N, C-alpha and C positions, 0 to 999 in steps of 0.2 A: 611560785609557791616553794617554800623551803623543803628540803628533803627531811623525811621523818628521822632518819638516822643522825643527821646533823643536829636536829633539835634534841635528840637523846644525848648526844655528846656534850652539847652546851649545858644541858641539865646536869649531867653526871659530873662534868668538870667544875662548873660554877657552884652548884648547890652542895654536892658531896665533897668539894674541895675545902669547904668552910671548916674552921677549927672546931666550932660548936658540934658539928656532926661527929667528930672524932671522940667526943666525950661520952656520947650515948653508945653503949655497946651494941644495941640492936641495929642502929643505923650504920655503925661501923662494919658490922657483919654483912649487911646488905651492900655497902659500898665496896667491900673487898670481893664480893661474889658478882663478877661482871655478867655471868650467864643469867643470874636471877633478874638483873635489871634489863638486859636485852630481851629476854623472854617476856618479861612483864610488858615492856613497851611494844614489842611486836604483837602480843596478844591484844593489847588495847587498841592499837592502830587497826588491826584486822576487824575488831568489833565495830569500830567507827565506820570503816569502809562497808561492812555488812549492813549497818543501819542506813548509810547513805543509799546503798543499792535498793534496800527495802522501800525507803521513802520515794525513790525515783520511780519504782514500779507502781506505787500507790498513786503518785501524781499522774503518771501516764494513764492509769486506769480511770482516774477521776476525769481527766481531759477527754478520754474516749466517751465516757457517760455524758458529759456536758455536750459534746458534739452530737451525740444521738438525740438529746433533748432539743437542741437547736434545730437539727434537721426535721424532727417531728413537728416543731412549731412552724418552721418555714414551709412545710408541705401545705399548710393551710393558706398561704399567701398566693393568690391566683396569678399575679403578674411577675414574670421571671426576673425582671430588672429590680423590682422592689424586694423580691425574695433573696436575690443574690446580695443586695445591699444589707439586708437583715442579717444574713449569715456572716458577711464581712465585718460587722460590728463585733462579733464574738471571736473572730480569728485575729488575735493580736500577736 
């Protein structure tokens, strides 16, 4: 996986190095202010990582609930071998 800072550098050098960007004064000011760009990308990367962590927690919570339901259903199967086979179908 590429480093986020390398992606930022490629974006900065390739996109903001274009001559068309220099014609627009707003984009030219952004290009010349490196702290603005670095802070912007760092904030966006942090937001994405927070979202990933949030979704990871939700997925773990959902898997826990599914396991509880499977265990509740398996409890009604009287033969242990069949019960374990039933649980095994849900554990992928």
